[in-house]
C-alpha positions in Angstrom: -39.4 55.2 -52.7 -38.5 52.0 -54.4 -36.6 49.2 -52.7 -32.9 49.4 -53.3 -30.6 46.6 -54.6 -27.4 45.9 -52.7 -23.9 46.3 -54.0 -20.8 45.6 -51.9 -17.3 47.2 -52.3 -14.3 44.9 -52.0 -13.4 46.6 -48.8 -16.8 45.9 -47.3 -16.5 42.2 -48.2 -13.1 42.1 -46.3 -14.6 43.9 -43.3 -17.6 41.5 -43.4 -15.3 38.4 -43.4 -13.2 39.7 -40.5 -16.2 40.7 -38.3 -18.1 37.5 -39.1 -15.4 35.6 -37.3 -16.1 37.6 -34.1 -19.8 38.6 -34.0 -23.3 37.4 -34.7 -24.2 39.0 -38.1 -28.0 39.0 -37.5 -28.0 42.6 -36.3 -26.1 43.7 -39.4 -28.6 41.9 -41.6 -31.5 43.6 -39.9 -29.9 47.1 -40.4 -29.1 46.3 -44.1 -32.7 45.2 -44.6 -33.9 48.6 -43.3 -31.6 50.3 -45.7 -32.7 48.2 -48.7 -36.4 48.7 -47.8 -35.9 52.4 -48.3 -39.3 53.7 -47.2 -40.3 56.4 -44.7 -40.8 53.9 -41.8 -37.4 52.2 -42.4 -35.5 55.5 -42.7 -37.2 56.7 -39.5 -36.2 53.6 -37.6 -32.6 53.9 -38.9 -32.4 57.4 -37.6 -34.2 56.7 -34.3 -32.7 53.4 -33.3 -29.4 53.3 -35.2 -28.4 57.0 -35.2 -28.2 57.1 -39.1 -26.8 60.3 -40.5 -25.0 61.8 -43.5 -21.2 62.0 -43.4 -18.9 64.8 -44.6 -15.3 65.3 -45.5 -13.7 62.2 -47.0 -17.0 60.3 -46.7 -19.2 63.1 -48.2 -22.2 61.6 -49.9 -22.3 58.5 -47.7 -24.3 57.6 -44.6 -23.3 56.0 -41.3 -25.2 54.2 -38.6 -24.7 52.0 -35.5 -25.4 48.4 -36.2 -26.6 47.6 -32.7 -26.6 49.2 -29.3 -23.9 46.9 -28.0 -20.4 48.1 -28.7 -18.8 50.2 -31.4 -20.0 48.7 -34.7 -20.7 51.0 -37.6 -21.9 50.6 -41.1 -21.1 53.1 -44.0 -23.1 53.1 -47.2 -24.1 55.4 -50.1 -27.3 55.4 -52.2 -26.7 55.7 -56.0 -29.0 54.9 -58.9 -31.3 52.5 -57.1 -28.4 50.8 -55.2 -27.3 50.8 -51.6 -23.5 50.6 -52.0 -22.2 49.1 -48.7 -18.8 50.6 -48.4 -17.3 49.8 -44.9 -18.1 48.5 -41.4 -16.1 48.5 -38.2 -15.3 50.5 -35.2 -15.0 54.3 -35.1 -11.2 54.0 -34.9 -11.0 51.6 -37.8 -13.2 53.8 -40.0 -12.4 57.4 -39.1 -8.9 57.6 -37.6 -6.3 59.5 -39.7 -3.4 57.4 -41.0 
C-alpha cells in the first residue's frame, strides 16, 4: 500500500487545539504516523497496540483507535482516495454520546 497524505476536518482541528492545551501531543503524532505509513506492519501495530477497528452506525466507513494506553483518548479517521482524513479526537463520551 502507498503512504497516505493527511487531511484534517475543521472539527478535528478544533479538537486538536483543545487537547493540545492539556496533553503532550507526541503520542498522537506517533499514531498518526502509523496511519499515514499505511503498510502491513503499521496496520498490525495499530490493531495490536492501539485497538484500531472499523466503526459502524453514524461513523460507518471510519476507523477508531486509542491514542495511548493512558486515559480515554481516541482518534477517528477515514481513508479515502489516498488520504487519511482525520475527523475527530477526544474521549468516548465526547465522541459517542447521544445528544
